C-alpha positions as CSV (number, residue, x, y, z in Angstrom):
1,M,22.7,-61.0,50.2
2,V,19.8,-59.2,48.7
3,N,20.6,-55.7,47.4
4,K,18.8,-53.2,49.7
5,K,18.3,-50.8,46.8
6,I,16.5,-53.5,44.8
7,V,14.2,-54.3,47.8
8,G,13.4,-50.7,48.2
9,I,12.5,-50.3,44.5
10,A,10.3,-53.4,44.7
11,A,8.5,-52.1,47.8
12,I,7.8,-48.8,46.0
13,I,6.4,-50.6,43.0
14,I,4.2,-52.7,45.2
15,I,2.9,-49.6,47.0
16,I,2.2,-47.8,43.7
17,A,0.4,-50.9,42.4
18,V,-1.8,-51.1,45.5
19,I,-2.7,-47.4,45.2
20,V,-3.5,-47.6,41.5
21,G,-5.5,-50.8,42.0
22,A,-7.4,-49.2,44.8
23,Y,-8.1,-46.2,42.6
24,F,-9.5,-48.3,39.7
25,V,-11.6,-50.3,42.1
26,S,-13.0,-47.2,43.7
27,S,-13.6,-45.6,40.3
28,S,-15.4,-48.7,39.0
29,S,-17.5,-48.8,42.2
30,A,-18.4,-45.1,41.8
31,N,-19.8,-45.8,38.4
32,T,-21.6,-49.0,39.2
33,I,-25.4,-49.1,39.6
34,K,-27.3,-52.2,40.7
35,Q,-30.7,-51.8,39.0
36,G,-33.7,-53.8,40.0
37,Y,-36.6,-54.6,37.7
38,V,-39.7,-56.8,37.3
39,P,-40.4,-58.4,33.9
40,S,-42.9,-55.9,32.6
41,T,-43.3,-53.6,29.6
42,G,-43.4,-50.8,32.1
43,D,-39.6,-51.2,32.6
44,A,-38.9,-50.9,28.9
45,L,-36.9,-47.6,29.2
46,V,-34.4,-49.4,31.5
47,F,-34.1,-52.4,29.1
48,I,-33.5,-50.0,26.2
49,A,-30.9,-47.9,28.0
50,Y,-29.1,-51.1,28.9
51,E,-29.3,-52.9,25.5
52,E,-28.6,-49.8,23.4
53,G,-25.6,-48.9,25.4
54,F,-27.0,-45.6,26.7
55,F,-25.8,-46.4,30.3
56,K,-22.4,-47.3,29.0
57,D,-22.3,-44.1,26.9
58,E,-22.7,-42.2,30.2
59,G,-19.8,-44.1,31.8
60,L,-22.1,-46.2,33.9
61,D,-21.7,-49.9,34.7
62,V,-25.4,-50.9,35.2
63,Q,-26.1,-54.4,36.5
64,L,-29.6,-55.7,36.2
65,T,-31.3,-57.9,38.8
66,Q,-34.8,-59.4,38.1
67,F,-37.4,-59.7,40.8
68,S,-40.7,-61.7,40.7
69,S,-42.6,-58.9,42.5
70,V,-42.4,-55.2,43.3
71,V,-42.5,-56.1,47.0
72,D,-39.3,-58.2,46.6
73,E,-37.7,-55.4,44.6
74,N,-38.7,-52.9,47.3
75,N,-37.3,-55.0,50.1
76,A,-34.0,-55.4,48.1
77,L,-33.7,-51.6,47.9
78,A,-34.3,-51.2,51.6
79,A,-31.6,-53.9,52.3
80,D,-29.0,-52.2,50.0
81,K,-29.0,-55.2,47.6
82,I,-29.8,-52.9,44.7
83,D,-29.2,-49.2,44.3
84,V,-32.3,-48.2,42.4
85,M,-35.7,-49.8,41.8
86,A,-37.9,-49.3,38.8
87,G,-41.0,-50.9,40.2
88,G,-44.3,-49.4,41.4
89,V,-44.6,-46.2,43.4
90,G,-46.8,-47.6,46.2
91,E,-44.2,-49.7,47.9
92,P,-41.4,-47.0,48.1
93,L,-43.9,-44.5,49.3
94,N,-45.0,-47.0,52.0
95,L,-41.3,-47.2,53.1
96,I,-41.1,-43.4,53.3
97,S,-44.2,-43.3,55.5
98,K,-42.4,-45.7,57.8
99,G,-39.3,-43.5,58.1
100,Q,-37.1,-44.7,55.2
101,N,-35.2,-41.8,53.6
102,L,-35.7,-42.5,49.9
103,S,-35.7,-40.2,46.9
104,V,-37.9,-40.4,43.8
105,I,-35.6,-39.1,41.0
106,G,-37.5,-39.9,37.9
107,G,-40.3,-41.8,36.1
108,I,-40.4,-45.1,34.5
109,M,-44.1,-45.6,33.4
110,A,-47.7,-44.6,34.2
111,G,-51.1,-45.8,33.2
112,D,-52.3,-49.0,31.5
113,S,-53.1,-51.1,34.6
114,A,-56.5,-52.7,34.1
115,V,-59.4,-54.6,35.6
116,I,-60.0,-57.9,33.8
117,S,-62.9,-60.4,34.0
118,S,-64.7,-63.1,31.9
119,P,-66.4,-61.6,28.9
120,G,-69.8,-62.2,30.3
121,K,-69.2,-59.8,33.3
122,V,-67.7,-56.9,31.4
123,A,-70.9,-55.0,30.7
124,E,-72.1,-55.4,34.4
125,L,-68.8,-54.2,35.8
126,Q,-68.8,-51.0,33.8
127,D,-70.8,-49.6,36.7
128,I,-68.5,-49.6,39.7
129,Q,-71.4,-50.1,42.0
130,N,-71.8,-53.6,40.6
131,F,-68.5,-54.7,42.2
132,K,-70.5,-55.1,45.4
133,G,-70.8,-58.7,46.4
134,K,-68.1,-59.8,43.9
135,T,-64.7,-61.4,44.5
136,V,-61.8,-59.4,43.1
137,A,-58.2,-60.6,42.9
138,T,-55.4,-58.1,43.1
139,V,-51.8,-57.4,44.0
140,R,-51.8,-55.2,47.1
141,T,-50.3,-51.7,46.6
142,S,-49.9,-52.2,42.8
143,T,-50.9,-49.1,41.0
144,G,-54.1,-50.6,39.6
145,D,-55.1,-51.9,43.0
146,V,-54.6,-48.4,44.6
147,I,-56.5,-46.6,41.8
148,W,-59.4,-49.0,41.8
149,K,-59.8,-48.8,45.6
150,A,-59.7,-45.0,45.5
151,A,-62.4,-45.2,42.8
152,L,-64.5,-47.4,45.1
153,L,-64.1,-44.8,47.9
154,N,-65.0,-42.0,45.6
155,A,-68.1,-43.8,44.6
156,G,-69.1,-44.3,48.3
157,I,-68.5,-48.1,48.2
158,N,-67.2,-49.8,51.3
159,E,-64.5,-52.4,50.6
160,S,-66.2,-54.7,53.1
161,S,-69.0,-55.2,50.5
162,I,-66.5,-56.8,48.2
163,K,-64.4,-60.0,48.8
164,I,-60.8,-58.9,47.9
165,V,-58.3,-61.7,47.5
166,E,-54.6,-60.6,47.4
167,F,-51.9,-62.4,45.3
168,K,-48.2,-61.8,44.8
169,T,-48.1,-61.6,41.0
170,P,-50.4,-60.6,38.1
171,G,-50.1,-64.1,36.7
172,D,-51.7,-65.5,39.9
173,V,-54.5,-62.9,39.5
174,I,-55.2,-64.1,35.9
175,Q,-55.4,-67.7,37.0
176,A,-57.9,-66.8,39.8
177,V,-60.2,-65.1,37.3
178,K,-59.8,-67.9,34.7
179,S,-60.6,-70.6,37.3
180,G,-63.7,-68.7,38.5
181,K,-62.3,-68.1,42.0
182,A,-62.6,-64.4,41.3
183,D,-65.1,-62.4,39.3
184,A,-62.5,-59.8,38.4
185,G,-58.8,-59.1,38.7
186,I,-56.5,-56.2,38.6
187,V,-53.2,-56.4,36.7
188,W,-50.5,-54.2,35.2
189,P,-49.1,-54.2,31.7
190,P,-48.6,-56.3,29.7
191,F,-50.7,-58.9,31.6
192,E,-54.1,-57.5,30.7
193,Y,-53.2,-58.3,27.1
194,T,-52.0,-61.8,27.9
195,A,-55.3,-62.2,29.8
196,E,-57.1,-61.4,26.5
197,Q,-55.2,-64.2,24.9
198,Q,-56.6,-66.5,27.6
199,N,-60.2,-65.6,26.7
200,L,-60.6,-62.9,29.4
201,S,-61.6,-59.3,28.7
202,I,-60.5,-55.8,29.8
203,V,-63.3,-54.1,31.9
204,K,-61.6,-50.7,32.4
205,F,-58.1,-49.2,32.5
206,S,-56.8,-47.4,35.6
207,N,-56.8,-44.2,33.6
208,D,-60.6,-44.5,33.2
209,Y,-61.0,-44.3,37.0
210,I,-58.4,-41.7,37.8
211,P,-56.2,-40.2,35.0
212,N,-52.6,-39.0,35.1
213,L,-51.5,-40.9,38.2
214,P,-47.9,-42.3,38.0
215,C,-46.9,-45.9,38.4
216,C,-43.3,-47.0,38.5
217,R,-40.8,-44.4,39.7
218,A,-37.0,-44.5,39.7
219,T,-36.3,-44.6,43.5
220,V,-33.0,-44.6,45.4
221,K,-31.9,-44.2,48.9
222,T,-31.3,-40.5,49.6
223,S,-27.9,-41.3,51.1
224,T,-27.0,-43.1,47.8
225,L,-28.1,-40.0,45.8
226,Q,-26.2,-37.6,48.0
227,K,-23.0,-39.7,47.8
228,N,-22.7,-39.2,44.0
229,P,-25.4,-37.0,42.5
230,D,-23.5,-36.7,39.1
231,K,-23.9,-40.5,38.7
232,W,-27.7,-40.2,38.9
233,I,-27.7,-37.3,36.4
234,K,-26.0,-39.6,34.0
235,Y,-28.5,-42.3,34.8
236,E,-31.4,-40.0,34.0
237,R,-29.6,-38.9,30.8
238,A,-29.6,-42.5,29.7
239,L,-33.3,-43.0,30.4
240,I,-34.1,-39.7,28.5
241,K,-32.1,-41.1,25.5
242,A,-34.1,-44.4,25.9
243,Y,-37.3,-42.4,25.7
244,D,-36.3,-41.0,22.3
245,F,-35.3,-44.4,21.1
246,Y,-38.7,-45.8,22.2
247,K,-40.6,-43.2,20.3
248,N,-38.6,-43.7,17.1
249,N,-38.0,-47.5,17.0
250,P,-41.1,-49.5,17.8
251,D,-39.9,-52.8,16.3
252,K,-36.5,-52.6,18.0
253,T,-38.1,-51.7,21.2
254,V,-40.3,-54.8,21.1
255,N,-37.3,-57.0,20.3
256,I,-35.4,-55.5,23.3
257,T,-38.3,-55.9,25.7
258,A,-38.8,-59.5,24.5
259,K,-35.4,-60.4,26.0
260,Y,-36.8,-59.5,29.5
261,V,-40.5,-60.2,29.2
262,D,-41.2,-63.7,27.8
263,M,-44.3,-63.0,25.9
264,D,-45.6,-63.0,22.3
265,K,-44.1,-60.0,20.4
266,G,-47.6,-59.0,19.1
267,V,-48.8,-58.7,22.7
268,L,-45.7,-56.7,23.7
269,K,-46.2,-54.3,20.8
270,T,-49.8,-53.7,21.9
271,A,-48.7,-53.2,25.5
272,L,-45.9,-50.8,24.5
273,Y,-47.7,-48.7,22.0
274,N,-51.2,-47.7,23.1
275,D,-52.9,-44.6,24.3
276,K,-53.2,-45.8,27.9
277,L,-49.5,-46.2,28.6
278,S,-47.0,-43.4,29.3
279,L,-43.4,-44.5,29.2
280,S,-41.7,-41.3,30.4
281,P,-38.6,-40.6,32.6
282,D,-40.4,-37.5,34.0
283,P,-40.7,-37.6,37.8
284,N,-44.3,-36.3,37.7
285,K,-44.1,-34.6,41.2
286,K,-47.7,-33.4,41.1
287,G,-49.0,-36.9,40.3
288,T,-46.8,-38.6,42.9
289,L,-48.1,-36.2,45.6
290,E,-51.7,-37.0,44.5
291,Y,-50.9,-40.7,44.7
292,W,-49.5,-40.2,48.2
293,A,-52.8,-38.5,49.3
294,I,-54.7,-41.4,47.8
295,L,-52.6,-44.0,49.7
296,N,-53.5,-42.2,52.9
297,K,-57.1,-41.9,51.9
298,I,-57.5,-45.7,51.4
299,G,-55.5,-46.5,54.5
300,Y,-52.4,-48.0,52.9
301,V,-50.1,-45.4,54.6
302,N,-50.3,-42.9,57.4
303,T,-48.8,-39.8,55.9
304,G,-48.9,-38.0,59.2
305,N,-46.7,-34.9,59.1
306,T,-44.4,-36.2,56.4
307,D,-43.9,-33.8,53.6
308,L,-43.5,-36.0,50.6
309,S,-42.3,-33.2,48.4
310,Q,-39.0,-33.4,50.3
311,Y,-38.6,-36.9,49.0
312,I,-39.1,-36.1,45.3
313,N,-35.9,-34.9,43.7
314,T,-36.7,-33.2,40.4
315,T,-33.3,-31.5,40.2
316,V,-31.4,-34.6,39.0
317,Y,-33.9,-35.1,36.1
318,K,-34.1,-31.5,35.2
319,T,-30.4,-31.1,35.1
320,A,-30.1,-34.2,32.8
321,L,-33.0,-33.0,30.6
322,D,-31.4,-29.5,30.2
323,Q,-28.1,-31.0,29.2
324,I,-29.7,-33.3,26.6
325,V,-31.9,-30.5,25.2
326,K,-28.8,-28.3,24.8
327,E,-27.0,-31.0,23.0
328,N,-30.1,-31.8,20.8
329,P,-32.1,-28.5,20.5
330,N,-34.2,-29.6,17.6
331,N,-35.3,-33.0,18.9
332,A,-39.1,-33.0,19.2
333,N,-39.2,-35.9,21.7
334,Y,-37.0,-34.0,24.1
335,Q,-39.1,-30.9,23.6
336,T,-42.2,-33.0,24.6
337,L,-40.4,-33.9,27.9
338,E,-39.7,-30.2,28.5
339,T,-43.4,-29.6,28.2
340,E,-44.2,-32.5,30.5
341,Y,-41.8,-31.2,33.1
342,S,-43.4,-27.7,33.1
343,Q,-46.9,-29.3,33.6
344,N,-46.0,-32.0,36.1
345,D,-43.0,-30.7,38.1
346,A,-42.5,-27.0,38.0
């Protein structure tokens, strides 16, 4: 006959094991972040934070998931397949306009989108009026697409005077221009530089049309943020550290990015280090609000009575930045981020 005392002790051990196991599973889940990205130099801060262990240093288990397009990444966020997206700002703002409760918590990149064409058309297309009657390939709601269409509107040009052909990826845009199916195309980094390798030319950068507009933003569901705000402060701390690494380690940054963006390292270095690109974790609230107004102006979203400022959370980033600066008071790169915050978010 089985000793009742032994059975009782075994039962207690089992119960304790279940409780402890549940605790560790819960704890692990609380620190896990499913991060979406597209293979672009614009997501370099995420790649650096992952490869250099900055996420791990913050106690985070970040799992990276690649998407072929920002639209797919955006849809994955909406469907809870990822926790945070690092892609363009247009798609998440479109979801917000349709009632999704999302929060922009930080920046990933800005600038460096470009219009490309064959070399023979570059001089003509310097004048935006000369896009009339042309065929232009683009990826709808990408930052370059939005800024170029806003520039058309500002110049009094009706889109109906241009044949606009939409594709899913910048690679498709390049092929359309190369084949002559389009006179010009709009791409994001680093694809304008790979286009140059394929005997195409850069007409203008997005900054030349409208400066200081953001591109990719770190965006999460508001419910996800509210569930564990400390986790997202740690996430932003990791990206801030990645920014410092990016500024100080060009060659290592190129090598890291090359693991995720399958391109010539010379092209990657040009795309990562030029005066058109801004790789910054700053949320840029002012620029994002301006972008929101532009989306409404060109008819991509109906802003209605939605106050977008309620969907831009600068507190998470500012808390992380304040902590990092306190820990590293003499770091010039972190001081630059403080200045950016006072200009763009305060």
